[in-house]
N, C-alpha and C positions, 0 to 999 in steps of 0.2 A: 731125840730127847726121850730116852727110855722111861723117864719118870712118869710121863703121862700115859704111855702105852697100856700098862696094866690097869690104870685107874679108869680109863674110858673105853677100852677096847670092847669088852663084852657088854657094857651098859647101854650103848647107843647104836651099835652097828659099825661096821668097818668104814662105810662111806663118810659118816659124820665124824667118827674118830679120826679119820685121815684129815678131814677138813680142820678140826680143832687142833690137832697136833701140828699140821702144816702151818696154820696161822701163828701159833705160839712159837714154833721154831723160826719161822720167817721174821718175826718181830724180835727175836733174840732172847726169848725166855719169858717166863711169867712176869718178871719184874717190869719188862718193857710193855707188856700188855696192860698191866696195872697202871703204869705211867700214862699210857695213851688215854685210858678212861678217866684218870684224874685230871689230865689236861683238858679234857672235854667237859669237865664239870660234873663228872659222875663219881667223884672220890668216895662219897658216903656209900654208894652202892657197892663199889668194888671192895671197900673196907669190910662191908658186911659179908662178902664172899670169903674173904681171908679169915675173918674173925670166927669165933666159935658159936655165935648166935645164928638166927635165921638169915637166909640170903634175901636181900632186897632184889626185886625183879628189875630187869632192863628190857626195854622194847626193841623190836627190830629197827625202828627208826633211830633210836639212840645209838645202836650198834653201827648203823649206816653212817650216822653223823660222825662217830668216833673214827671209824676206819676210812671213810671217804668212798665215793663211788668207784674210783679206779681200783682200789685195793679189793673191794667186794667183787668186782668183775674179774679181777685177776685170780682171786681165790676160787671163784666159781669155775672159771675156765681150767685152772690147773687141776682141780679135783673132780671135774665133771659133774658139778652140782648146779642146777639152774640158778641164775643170779638172784632171782626173786626169793629163793629159799636160803641163801647164804646167811643173810642178816638174821632171819628168823631162827635158823639153826644155832647160830652163835648166841643169840639172845636167850634161847632156851637152855643150851648146854654149857656155855662158858661159865656161868655162875657156879654150876655144879662141879665142873672140872676144877676151877680155882679153889672151891671149897674143899674138895677131896684131896687136892695137892697140898693143902695147907692145914692139916689136921691139928696142928698145935697153935693155930692162929697167927702164923707168920709165914712169909715167903721162904721157900727153901734157899740155901746159899747158892749163889751163882756158880755154874760149873765152867768157868772160863779158865 
């Protein structure tokens, strides 16, 4: 998913960029990530990340709830990040990544 590489590569470091890219790719794109958070009841938060206004924050616990323990553990193992840091890293950087990937206030077209 080359779209996110340039957006987050230099901003947060390789380890976290790899985690975010890996999560988005594994889910099948930003639209699937957004869908996951909407289904978990965080639609307003994720809409703020896509929109052009300020990003509403999300907590590590809310990320954990959305992804589920198994997916968090899997991401931690795959990318060599301690499991207790995966949700916190996603909570901190996912809103920024989604925001930067949607500068016009909408999701990019799917590349299938």
